[in-house]
C-alpha positions in Angstrom: 0.0 0.0 0.0 1.5 3.3 -1.1 1.7 6.4 1.1 -0.9 8.3 -0.9 -3.3 5.4 -0.4 -2.9 5.7 3.3 -3.6 9.5 3.1 -6.5 9.3 0.7 -9.0 6.5 1.4 -11.4 7.6 -1.4 -11.1 4.9 -4.0 -9.1 7.0 -6.4 -5.9 5.7 -8.0 -2.8 6.6 -5.9 -1.5 8.9 -8.7 -4.8 10.7 -9.2 -5.0 14.4 -9.0 -6.5 15.8 -5.8 -8.4 19.0 -5.1 -7.2 21.5 -2.6 -10.1 20.4 -0.3 -9.0 16.8 -0.4 -5.4 17.7 0.3 -6.4 20.0 3.1 -8.5 17.3 4.8 -5.9 14.6 4.4 -3.0 16.6 5.7 -4.8 18.7 8.2 -3.5 22.0 6.6 -6.0 24.8 5.9 -6.7 25.7 2.3 -5.6 29.3 2.7 -2.2 28.0 4.0 -1.8 25.8 0.9 -2.5 28.8 -1.3 -0.1 30.9 0.7 2.7 28.3 0.4 2.2 28.3 -3.4 3.2 32.0 -3.4 6.3 31.3 -1.3 7.6 28.0 -2.7 8.2 28.3 -6.5 8.4 24.6 -6.9 4.9 24.1 -5.5 2.8 24.5 -8.7 -0.5 22.5 -8.7 -2.3 22.1 -12.0 -4.9 24.8 -12.5 -7.9 24.2 -14.6 -10.9 26.3 -15.6 -12.0 28.8 -13.0 -8.6 28.6 -11.3 -9.4 25.3 -9.6 -6.3 23.6 -8.2 -5.4 19.9 -8.7 -2.4 18.6 -6.8 -0.2 15.8 -8.2 1.4 13.2 -5.9 4.7 15.1 -6.1 3.0 18.3 -5.1 1.5 16.5 -2.1 4.9 15.1 -1.1 6.4 18.6 -1.3 3.5 20.0 0.9 4.3 17.3 3.5 8.0 18.2 3.4 7.2 21.9 3.8 4.8 21.1 6.7 7.4 19.0 8.4 10.1 21.7 8.1 7.9 24.5 9.2 5.7 22.9 11.9 7.8 20.1 13.3 11.4 21.2 12.7 10.9 24.9 13.4 12.1 26.4 10.1 10.9 29.8 9.0 9.2 29.9 5.6 12.4 31.4 4.1 14.5 28.7 5.7 12.1 26.0 4.5 12.2 27.4 1.0 16.0 27.4 1.0 16.0 23.8 2.3 13.5 22.7 -0.3 15.5 24.4 -3.1 18.7 22.9 -1.8 17.2 19.4 -1.8 16.0 20.0 -5.4 19.4 21.3 -6.5 21.1 18.3 -4.8 18.8 15.9 -6.6 19.4 17.7 -9.9 23.1 17.5 -9.4 23.1 13.8 -8.6 21.1 13.2 -11.8 23.7 15.1 -13.9 26.5 12.8 -14.9 30.0 14.2 -14.2 32.6 13.4 -16.8 36.3 13.1 -16.3 38.4 15.2 -18.8 40.4 12.1 -19.7 37.1 10.3 -20.5 36.0 13.2 -22.7 39.4 13.0 -24.6 38.9 9.3 -25.1 35.3 9.8 -26.4 36.6 12.6 -28.8 39.3 10.3 -30.1 36.9 7.4 -30.7 34.6 9.8 -32.6 37.4 11.2 -34.6 38.6 7.7 -35.7 35.0 6.8 -36.6 34.6 9.9 -38.7 38.0 9.3 -40.4 37.1 5.7 -41.2 33.8 6.8 -42.8 
């Protein structure tokens, strides 16, 4: 059973979009707080449909839980929580970016040059 199935016992698929009301009830965070956090955390961007209605993806809900933990349990200010969230995001982005050794780049360049010369 996934974490979202535990939070949302509504029969929807775990990866289903959730309304602000559903997220608010499941996490115990008032709707106005969720809207306020959207203004202060650039990475929190729920899908907005006609009439400005918000739909939260599972990754949005995970981010909201992280923000809630930082602010309400670990005592971060909103600014500190934003920096921590962005730091985690940058760290994840950096780990996903392969680092290449200059010697490895030279070897790749030599292989490509030989392949082009042979063609």
